[in-house]
C-alpha positions in Angstrom: 58.6 159.4 47.8 60.2 162.0 46.0 58.6 164.0 48.3 60.5 163.8 51.3 63.9 163.3 51.9 65.2 159.9 53.7 66.0 161.7 57.0 62.5 164.1 56.6 60.8 160.5 56.3 62.4 159.6 59.2 61.4 162.5 60.9 58.0 161.3 60.5 58.4 158.4 61.9 60.0 159.4 65.1 57.0 162.2 65.4 54.5 159.2 65.4 56.9 157.2 68.0 56.6 160.2 70.2 52.4 160.5 69.3 52.4 156.8 70.5 54.6 157.5 73.7 52.3 160.3 74.9 49.0 158.0 74.3 51.1 155.0 76.3 51.4 157.5 79.2 47.0 156.7 79.5 47.3 153.2 78.8 50.2 153.3 82.0 47.6 155.3 84.6 44.7 153.3 83.3 46.5 150.2 84.1 46.1 148.5 80.8 42.6 147.9 81.4 41.7 148.1 77.7 42.7 146.8 74.6 45.2 149.7 72.9 44.2 149.2 69.3 45.4 153.2 68.9 48.6 152.5 70.1 48.8 150.0 67.2 47.8 151.6 64.1 49.8 154.4 65.3 52.6 152.6 65.6 51.9 150.9 62.0 51.4 154.4 60.5 55.3 155.1 62.3 56.6 152.0 60.4 55.3 153.1 56.5 57.7 156.3 57.1 60.2 154.7 58.9 60.3 151.8 56.2 60.8 155.1 52.9 63.0 156.5 54.8 65.2 153.0 54.3 64.2 152.5 51.3 65.5 156.0 49.8 68.3 156.2 51.6 68.9 151.9 51.0 68.4 152.9 47.4 70.6 156.7 47.2 73.8 154.1 48.1 72.8 151.1 45.9 73.7 149.1 49.5 71.9 148.3 52.7 71.4 151.6 54.7 74.2 150.7 57.3 77.1 152.5 56.5 77.2 154.9 59.9 75.6 155.3 63.1 72.1 157.3 61.8 71.8 154.9 59.4 72.6 151.7 62.2 70.3 153.3 64.7 68.0 154.0 62.4 67.9 150.3 61.5 68.1 148.8 64.7 64.4 150.7 65.7 62.3 149.5 62.2 63.6 145.9 62.9 61.8 146.7 66.8 59.0 148.4 65.2 58.6 145.8 62.4 58.5 143.1 64.8 56.3 144.3 67.5 53.6 144.5 64.1 54.0 140.9 63.7 53.9 140.0 67.3 51.5 142.5 67.9 48.7 140.4 65.6 48.0 138.4 68.8 46.2 141.0 71.0 47.3 139.6 74.1 51.3 141.3 73.0 49.8 144.7 71.6 50.7 146.4 74.9 54.3 145.6 74.1 53.4 149.2 72.0 53.6 150.8 75.0 57.3 149.9 76.1 58.3 150.3 73.0 57.4 153.7 71.6 59.8 155.1 74.4 62.5 153.6 73.7 61.8 153.8 69.5 61.1 157.8 70.2 64.2 158.3 72.4 66.5 156.4 70.6 64.7 158.2 67.1 65.9 161.6 68.3 68.9 160.5 69.4 69.7 159.2 65.8 68.4 162.5 64.2 71.6 164.1 65.5 73.1 166.1 62.7 76.9 164.3 63.6 76.1 160.6 63.1 74.7 161.2 59.9 78.1 161.7 58.4 78.7 160.4 54.8 82.2 159.9 53.4 83.2 159.3 50.2 84.3 155.8 50.0 81.4 153.8 51.8 82.6 151.4 54.7 80.6 148.8 53.3 81.7 147.4 50.0 80.3 144.2 49.9 78.0 141.9 49.9 79.2 139.9 52.6 79.9 143.0 54.8 76.5 144.5 54.5 75.1 140.9 55.8 77.4 141.0 58.5 76.0 143.7 59.7 72.4 143.2 58.8 72.1 139.8 61.2 74.0 142.1 64.0 71.3 144.8 63.9 68.4 142.3 63.2 69.7 140.6 67.2 70.0 144.2 68.4 66.4 144.2 67.3 65.4 141.2 69.1 67.4 142.3 72.0 65.3 145.2 71.9 62.3 143.5 72.4 63.1 140.9 74.8 64.1 143.8 76.7 60.5 145.7 76.6 58.9 142.4 77.2 61.2 142.0 80.6 59.8 145.7 81.5 56.5 143.9 81.1 57.7 141.1 83.1 58.8 143.0 85.9 55.7 145.6 85.1 53.1 143.2 85.6 55.4 141.2 88.8 54.9 144.9 90.6 51.3 145.2 90.0 50.9 141.1 91.3 52.6 142.3 94.8 51.6 145.9 95.8 48.6 146.2 93.3 46.4 142.5 92.8 43.5 144.2 92.2 45.1 146.2 88.9 46.8 143.0 87.9 43.0 141.2 88.0 42.4 144.1 85.7 45.2 144.4 83.4 44.9 143.1 79.5 49.0 142.4 79.8 49.7 138.7 79.4 50.8 136.6 82.1 53.7 137.0 83.1 54.6 133.2 82.5 54.0 133.8 78.7 56.0 137.2 78.9 58.9 134.7 81.1 58.7 132.4 77.9 58.9 135.4 75.5 61.9 137.2 76.8 63.2 133.3 76.6 62.7 133.1 72.9 63.4 136.2 71.8 67.1 135.8 73.2 67.6 132.7 71.6 66.8 133.9 68.4 69.4 137.1 69.4 71.9 135.4 70.1 71.2 132.9 67.3 71.4 136.4 64.9 74.2 137.6 66.2 76.4 134.3 66.3 75.6 134.4 62.9 77.0 137.8 61.9 79.9 137.6 64.2 80.8 134.3 62.6 80.8 136.4 59.0 83.7 138.6 60.2 86.2 136.2 58.1 84.5 136.6 55.3 85.2 140.5 55.3 88.7 140.6 55.2 89.5 137.5 53.5 93.2 138.2 52.2 94.3 139.6 55.2 96.6 137.8 56.9 95.1 139.3 60.6 91.5 139.0 59.4 90.4 140.0 62.8 91.3 143.6 64.2 90.8 143.9 67.8 89.5 147.4 67.9 86.8 148.6 70.5 83.9 147.7 68.6 85.5 143.9 68.2 85.9 143.9 71.7 82.5 145.0 72.5 81.0 142.5 70.6 82.6 139.9 72.1 81.2 141.0 75.3 78.0 141.2 74.3 77.5 137.9 73.0 79.3 136.6 76.0 76.8 138.6 78.5 73.6 137.6 76.2 74.9 133.7 75.7 75.1 133.7 79.5 71.8 134.9 80.0 70.9 131.7 77.4 73.0 129.2 79.1 71.5 130.5 82.4 68.3 129.6 80.9 68.6 126.5 79.3 71.3 124.9 81.8 70.4 126.6 85.5 66.9 127.0 84.7 66.8 130.8 85.5 63.8 132.6 84.8 61.1 135.2 86.8 62.5 138.6 88.0 66.0 137.6 87.2 65.7 136.7 84.3 63.8 139.6 83.1 65.8 142.3 85.2 69.0 140.6 83.5 67.6 141.2 80.2 67.1 144.9 80.4 70.0 145.2 82.1 72.1 144.2 79.5 70.3 145.9 76.7 70.4 148.9 78.6 74.3 148.5 78.5 74.3 147.4 74.6 72.0 151.4 74.3 74.3 153.1 76.3 77.7 152.1 75.1 76.8 151.3 71.1 77.7 154.5 70.0 80.5 155.1 71.9 82.3 151.9 70.3 81.9 152.6 67.2 83.0 156.1 67.1 86.6 154.7 69.2 86.4 151.7 66.3 88.8 152.3 63.5 86.7 149.8 60.8 83.1 150.4 62.9 83.2 154.5 62.0 
């Protein structure tokens, strides 16, 4: 582990995610008519240096490595990658990797921007409660990310069924009914993790008369919870499913990705 620094390990992982993304182009062009074991093993290989990067940074900090935007982004991407590897043990779901690799690569390149990895003499996360709070919330983002990837697969498969039926028949993508259930399960898991993480907020400021500071990040987190809880509620109570449900998972996660870093920078307590 001493061969490379944690950022160098992460850079190796990002390069492998990029290789997976380029290989995924061929899977798209062939209409997913073959099992993409190669892509699975490339993503598996990428997860190894990604894990070493987090472990190395964690040991250097003696705490969960989520103290700045670089670390938080790397942690979220790691949860998506590892979750994919577990799900991909089911061969019919390996094609999640073709949708996951562009997200992993692009977000990984963004995370490597020097301005995001700013170290402080006084780390923001100095106790176990805060680290657990952050970890649960970041894990929920990983679940939301996978639900968006499954949603993209659903939309792709539905498009083929409407306009290219032969390609849909020959494709190895899972049936859209199964993808619909996968999206729902991931969203429910994500909302549960996000709720648990947000519920720990009072433990972070136990001696304060005002434990909740209404800054940009807290307001944003509440909006994200409402949006995802609304999706889950519409599914459970109103029977929302199909294209609208899949599109909702993709659009909400796109909003998360586009606003996550900005709200951190605007927040006085989460920078």
